[in-house]
C-alpha angles and dihedrals in degrees: 000000000000091000092051093051092050093052090046091051090046094052091047092052090049092047092053094051096050114099116243121214112224104171124049111245095226097064114114119234123222088247091060090052091051090049090053090050089051090051092054090053091050091050091051092051090053090049089055089051091050091051090052089051089055091053090050091049091052091051101043110012139066131257092274092055090051091051092049092048092048089051089052091051092052091050090048091050089054089051091051090049091050092048091050090049091051090049092052091048092051091047091048091050092050091048091049090051090051093049095044092048100042090148092064090057097043109114125213119248103294119215123174134172091235133059127254117279125174112234130199131198116283096031119124115228133196117262092246090068091060100035122142088265092066101036114115107221096175097062093141090065088059090046092242119154118259112271115239127239112314092002126119136186109239130190115226107181103297095342129090118220130191105213133187104232095205100061105007097246118156108232101179138005128204105190121210092009094153122057 
C-alpha cells in the first residue's frame, strides 16, 4: 500500500510538471496574413518595374534586350501568382482557425454607455471609447498583432479597433471580430 501511494504521488507530480499544448502550431496568425498581403503588393510593384523595363528596351534596345525583358516579366508574373496563392492559403488557414475555435472569439455581453458607431482608420475618437474598461489585454489569445508603442486594442461592440492612446486616432479596424 505504501509503495502504491508513492508511485501515485510520483505520477501526479510528473503530470503537473509536463507542459500542455493548447493551440495547434499550424494555425496562422493575423500577422502572417498581413505579411503575405504585403508580399503580394511588393511583387506587384516589381512586376510594374519589369514592364517599364520592357518598354524601355523596345524604345532604346535591340530585339535581344526585348526578349530578355519579356522573360523577366513572365518570371515576375509567376512570382506574383505564387505570392497571391500563399496569401490565400494564409487567409484560409486563419479563417479555418477562427471557425474551428469559435469559443475563443465569442465576446462577453457588451454593454456601453454610448451607441454603436462604425469607425474607420484615421478618425479621432473620444477617450471614453478607449477607456480601460474596453481595452483588450489578451490580444495574443485572439491572434492579433502586437500593438505598437502607445497603441491598444479596443473592443467596440463586435468590432476590434487599434487606437493610438496619445491622440485617440483609430489606426486599424477589424469589423465583426466577435461572433
